[in-house]
C-alpha positions in Angstrom: 106.3 214.7 -6.9 108.7 216.3 -4.4 112.2 215.1 -4.0 113.4 214.3 -0.6 115.6 217.4 -0.3 112.7 219.6 -1.2 110.4 217.9 1.3 112.7 218.6 4.2 113.1 222.3 3.4 112.2 224.6 6.3 111.9 221.9 8.9 113.4 222.3 12.3 116.8 220.7 12.9 117.2 218.4 15.9 118.5 220.0 19.1 122.3 220.2 19.1 122.5 218.1 22.3 121.0 215.0 20.8 123.0 212.1 19.3 122.0 210.1 16.2 121.9 206.4 16.8 121.2 205.9 13.1 122.0 208.2 10.3 121.5 207.9 6.5 123.1 210.4 4.2 122.1 210.3 0.5 121.6 206.6 0.8 120.2 204.9 -2.4 118.7 201.5 -1.4 118.2 200.1 -4.8 118.6 201.2 -8.4 116.1 203.8 -9.7 115.2 205.0 -6.2 115.7 208.5 -4.7 118.4 208.9 -2.0 117.2 208.9 1.6 118.7 211.3 4.2 117.4 211.2 7.8 118.6 210.4 11.3 117.2 208.6 14.3 118.0 210.1 17.7 119.1 208.1 20.7 116.1 206.8 22.5 113.7 207.9 19.8 111.1 206.0 17.9 110.9 207.3 14.3 108.1 205.9 12.0 108.4 205.5 8.3 104.8 205.5 7.1 104.7 203.8 3.7 101.9 204.7 1.2 102.9 202.0 -1.3 100.4 199.2 -1.6 102.9 196.4 -1.9 105.3 195.3 0.9 108.3 195.7 -1.4 109.2 199.2 -0.3 109.0 198.3 3.4 111.1 195.1 2.8 113.7 196.9 0.9 114.3 199.5 3.6 114.5 196.9 6.4 116.7 194.5 4.5 119.1 197.1 3.2 119.6 198.8 6.6 120.1 195.4 8.2 122.8 194.5 5.6 121.0 191.8 3.6 121.3 193.9 0.5 124.1 196.4 -0.3 123.5 200.1 -0.7 123.8 201.4 -4.3 125.5 204.6 -2.9 125.4 206.8 0.2 126.4 206.3 3.8 125.0 204.9 7.0 126.2 205.2 10.5 125.1 203.5 13.7 126.2 205.1 17.0 128.6 207.3 15.0 130.3 204.3 13.3 130.2 203.9 9.5 128.5 200.6 8.9 127.7 201.1 5.2 129.6 198.1 4.0 129.5 195.9 7.0 127.7 192.5 6.6 124.4 191.7 8.3 124.8 190.9 12.0 127.7 193.3 12.5 125.9 196.6 12.2 124.4 197.0 15.7 121.0 196.6 14.1 118.3 194.0 15.0 115.2 193.5 12.9 111.8 192.3 14.2 109.6 191.3 11.4 106.8 188.9 10.7 109.1 187.5 8.0 111.7 186.7 10.7 110.1 183.6 12.3 111.0 182.0 15.6 112.4 178.4 15.6 109.5 176.1 16.2 111.6 173.3 17.6 113.1 175.6 20.3 111.3 177.0 23.4 110.9 180.7 23.9 113.9 180.6 26.3 116.0 178.8 23.7 114.9 181.2 20.9 115.9 184.3 23.0 119.2 182.7 24.0 120.0 181.7 20.4 121.8 184.9 19.3 123.8 184.9 22.6 124.9 181.3 22.0 126.1 182.2 18.5 128.2 185.0 20.0 129.8 182.4 22.4 128.5 184.0 25.6 129.5 181.8 28.6 126.7 179.6 30.1 126.4 181.5 33.4 126.2 184.9 31.6 123.9 183.5 28.9 121.4 182.4 31.6 121.4 185.8 33.3 120.9 187.7 30.1 118.2 185.4 28.8 116.3 185.7 32.0 116.6 189.5 31.9 115.1 189.6 28.4 112.3 187.2 29.2 111.3 189.3 32.3 111.6 192.5 30.2 108.9 191.3 27.8 106.8 189.5 30.4 107.6 186.0 29.0 108.7 184.2 32.2 105.6 182.1 32.5 105.8 180.8 28.9 109.6 180.5 28.7 109.4 176.8 28.1 106.6 176.9 25.5 107.4 176.4 21.8 106.2 178.9 19.2 103.3 176.8 17.9 101.6 177.2 21.3 102.0 181.0 21.4 99.4 183.7 20.6 100.3 186.3 18.1 101.1 188.8 20.8 103.3 186.3 22.7 105.1 185.4 19.5 105.9 189.0 18.8 107.1 189.7 22.3 109.4 186.6 22.0 110.8 188.0 18.8 111.4 191.4 20.5 113.2 189.7 23.4 115.4 187.8 20.9 116.2 191.0 19.0 117.2 192.7 22.3 119.4 189.8 23.4 122.6 191.3 21.9 121.8 194.9 22.9 121.6 196.4 19.4 122.0 200.1 18.9 118.9 200.2 16.7 115.9 197.9 16.5 113.9 198.0 13.2 110.3 197.1 13.6 109.2 195.9 10.1 105.4 196.1 9.8 105.0 194.2 13.1 101.4 195.3 13.9 99.9 193.9 10.7 97.2 191.4 11.4 97.1 192.0 15.2 93.8 192.5 16.9 93.2 195.9 18.6 93.9 194.6 22.2 97.2 193.0 21.3 98.2 196.1 19.3 97.6 198.4 22.3 99.6 196.0 24.5 102.6 196.0 22.2 102.5 199.8 21.8 102.5 200.2 25.6 105.4 197.7 26.0 107.4 199.5 23.4 106.9 202.9 25.1 108.1 201.4 28.4 111.0 199.6 26.8 112.1 202.8 25.1 112.0 204.8 28.3 113.6 202.2 30.5 116.5 201.4 28.1 116.8 204.5 25.9 115.9 202.2 23.0 116.2 203.5 19.5 113.4 202.2 17.3 112.7 202.6 13.6 109.1 201.5 12.9 108.3 200.8 9.2 104.5 200.6 8.8 101.7 201.0 6.3 99.2 202.0 9.1 98.9 205.7 10.0 97.4 204.9 13.4 100.4 202.8 14.4 102.8 205.5 13.2 101.0 208.2 15.2 100.8 206.0 18.3 104.4 205.0 18.3 106.4 207.9 17.1 106.9 211.7 17.6 108.4 212.1 14.2 107.0 210.4 11.1 108.5 210.1 7.6 105.8 209.7 4.9 107.2 207.5 2.0 105.8 206.6 -1.4 107.5 204.8 -4.3 110.9 205.0 -2.6 110.6 208.8 -2.0 110.6 210.4 1.5 107.8 212.9 0.8 108.0 214.7 4.1 109.5 214.2 7.6 108.1 215.9 10.7 106.0 215.7 13.7 102.3 214.8 13.4 101.1 218.4 13.8 103.3 219.6 10.9 102.3 216.7 8.6 98.6 217.3 9.2 98.5 221.1 9.3 101.3 222.0 6.9 101.7 219.0 4.5 104.2 219.4 1.7 102.1 217.9 -1.0 98.5 216.7 -1.7 99.6 213.1 -1.1 100.8 213.9 2.4 97.7 215.9 3.1 95.4 213.0 2.1 97.5 210.4 3.9 97.9 212.2 7.2 94.8 214.4 7.4 92.3 212.6 5.2 92.1 215.8 3.2 89.6 216.3 0.4 91.4 217.1 -2.9 89.6 219.4 -5.4 91.0 220.3 -8.8 90.9 223.8 -10.1 92.7 226.8 -11.6 94.6 229.5 -9.7 92.9 232.8 -10.8 95.1 234.9 -8.6 97.8 234.5 -5.9 98.0 237.5 -3.5 99.6 237.7 -0.1 100.0 233.9 0.1 96.2 233.4 -0.6 95.2 231.7 -3.8 91.8 232.4 -5.4 90.9 229.1 -7.1 88.2 228.4 -9.7 87.2 224.8 -9.0 86.2 222.2 -11.6 82.9 221.9 -9.8 82.1 225.5 -10.7 82.7 227.3 -7.4 85.4 229.7 -6.5 87.2 229.3 -3.2 90.3 230.5 -1.4 93.2 228.7 0.2 96.8 229.2 1.5 99.1 229.1 -1.6 102.1 226.8 -1.7 105.2 228.9 -2.3 105.7 227.5 -5.8 102.1 228.3 -6.9 101.6 231.0 -9.5 98.6 232.5 -11.3 97.3 230.3 -14.1 98.5 227.1 -12.5 96.4 224.0 -12.3 95.7 223.5 -8.6 95.0 220.7 -6.2 93.2 222.3 -3.3 93.3 220.3 -0.1 91.0 220.8 2.8 90.6 218.5 5.8 87.1 217.2 6.7 87.0 218.9 10.1 87.8 222.3 8.5 84.6 222.4 6.4 81.4 224.1 7.7 78.1 222.9 6.2 75.2 225.3 6.2 72.0 223.4 5.5 69.3 225.2 3.5 65.6 225.2 4.2 64.9 225.6 0.5 66.3 223.6 -2.4 68.3 226.3 -4.2 70.5 229.1 -2.9 70.7 232.5 -4.7 74.0 233.5 -6.4 74.7 235.9 -3.6 74.2 233.3 -0.9 76.4 230.7 -2.6 79.3 233.1 -3.2 82.4 231.8 -1.4 80.6 228.5 -0.8 80.1 225.2 -2.7 76.5 224.0 -3.2 76.3 220.3 -2.3 73.8 217.5 -1.7 74.1 215.3 1.4 74.6 211.6 0.5 75.1 209.9 3.8 75.3 210.5 7.6 77.5 208.1 9.6 77.6 208.3 13.4 80.9 207.1 14.9 80.3 208.0 18.6 82.4 211.1 19.1 82.3 212.0 15.4 79.7 212.4 12.7 80.9 211.8 9.1 78.9 213.5 6.3 79.3 212.6 2.7 78.4 215.3 0.1 78.2 215.4 -3.7 79.2 218.6 -5.5 77.7 219.9 -8.7 80.2 218.0 -11.0 79.7 214.7 -9.1 82.8 215.0 -6.9 82.3 213.6 -3.4 83.5 215.4 -0.4 83.7 214.3 3.3 82.9 216.6 6.3 83.5 215.8 10.0 81.3 217.3 12.6 81.0 216.8 16.4 77.9 215.2 17.8 75.0 217.5 18.7 75.8 220.0 15.9 73.3 218.6 13.3 70.2 220.6 12.7 66.9 218.7 13.1 65.5 217.2 9.9 68.9 216.9 8.1 69.0 213.6 6.1 70.3 212.3 2.8 69.1 214.5 0.0 69.3 217.7 2.1 71.1 220.5 0.3 73.9 222.6 1.9 76.5 225.3 1.3 80.0 224.2 2.2 82.6 226.8 3.2 86.0 227.1 4.9 88.4 229.8 5.9 91.2 230.4 3.5 93.8 229.6 6.1 92.3 226.2 6.7 92.9 224.9 3.1 96.1 224.5 1.0 96.5 225.0 -2.7 99.3 223.1 -4.4 100.4 223.3 -8.1 99.1 220.2 -9.8 101.3 217.5 -11.2 104.9 217.9 -12.2 105.5 221.4 -11.0 105.7 220.4 -7.4 109.2 220.2 -6.1 
């Protein structure tokens, strides 16, 4: 697995004119974890896309940045101020989380006003600031409603308004889209975009959903088991992933196991476990004789369906013989599932209208791709 420093090698640095609203430098959040180093620019939404199956990783990040748990080591700044050892509530960070519930005995207005009351804001100013936050999130009409009477979307908007009450430098969105229906999810995404543009709001979204990360953020950090595997824009993560795990997570890449027969001019010639020999772009650390994980995205594979059952050796050279298992129509996309000779299953995406007549489960095909459209990584511990 790559360390965080290796995963960031070769990536573009932020433009000099930008200012970091949040910066982590070699920050270890809990014992046994790798250090995290990244920055959040003013007015940016950065997504941390977690591949871990449990919520522990996401909770640790949100709680430690907010100050509920101390750092093991490292440094954190907010708006240029070192807040590494400041207690929660004094870091200029607000957290919106499904774990941070509204007070059921208070109205929406009273919930939003609560952090302002704690700060001792005068009554006249408190009313003005509360009204402004309610209007900002479209909560005017339900200001006197208590949380049990709210929908999921209204409850989340109220939590956002409460988080914004004290004008934090950074708002952490801790898995806020989990459990929301599609319409509510779209509404919250649009509201966040408008908020960010109107107020230059800096957002750190921690999520386990790739679609939410892509919809909300220009830059995405892919995390697994406490390691920041890669940080970059969507195009980089999908087209130039730093590891097979990133390739699978961001591009739904098929991963095939094989052996590097040769590596020449950045092209690896790989003998696959399924029996075929294919080419791919070689990771810089790949050398001849290495075990290989060859990654190829479903939309980069071209299937050539055969009229007869078996292809000659000459016809199948540079291709993988496969049998079609299933055809799934998804409107603007056709998903094809194939089985290779060794039983490995492989997914192919094709646009509508490209399927030859008579193709159905059981049809045989030759699968091929251009070397530049696949990536070959050294398998296992050699990466990084």
